N, C-alpha and C positions, 0 to 999 in steps of 0.2 A: 942461412940456407934458402932454400925457395918457399916464395908465400904459398901458401893455399889459397885458390879462389871458393868462396863458398858458394856451393850449386843454387841454394834459397836465393841469392842477390842475384842469378842468370834469370831465373823464372819469374821474380817483381819485375813487373812495368812499370815505367814512371808515368806522371801525369800527363807528358807531353805525348808519350807513345798510346797511352790508351785514347786520348783524342785523338791524335791521328787514327787509329782503329775505327774510333768511332764515325770521325769522318770519311774515312774512307766504307765503312758498311753502309751509311747515308747515302754516299754517291752510287754504290752498286745499287742500291734499293730503289732510287732515283731512274737509274738507268734503266732496269726490270719493267718498273712501271711505263716510260716510253716506251719500251721494246714491246708491251701489252697493249698499249693504247694505237703502236701504229698496226700491230696487226689487226686489230678488232677494226679499225679504219679501214686498213684491205679488204678485210673480210666484207663490211659493207657495200664497197665501192665494187668489188667483183659481183657480188648479189645483184646489185641495181644494174649491173653491164649485161649479166645473164638476163635480168629480167624484161630488159628492153629489145633483147636481141630475140628473144621469145616473143614478144609483143608485134614485133618487126616480121618475123618468121611466119606470124599466122595472120597477120592485117594484110601484108602486101598481095598473096595469093587469092584473099580472099576478095579484094577491091577490085584485082585482075580478073575474077572469073566474074564478077557482079556487071566490070564494064564490057566486057567480052560478050556477056549475054545478050545486051541489049539491041 
């Protein structure tokens, strides 16, 4: 007769499979951390660029008016 496969055997994982899952989880965490750091770096750069643009937008007309008024 045909052999029955035990359902409990299918649910249990080997040490190798557990190690693979742990390794995959660590890799996902590392990638997520790198992505978060990249987003934070991009946000800082964007903030600095906006501040520089605002400073130039305020300074250039002020300097022009100062020079023209002399």
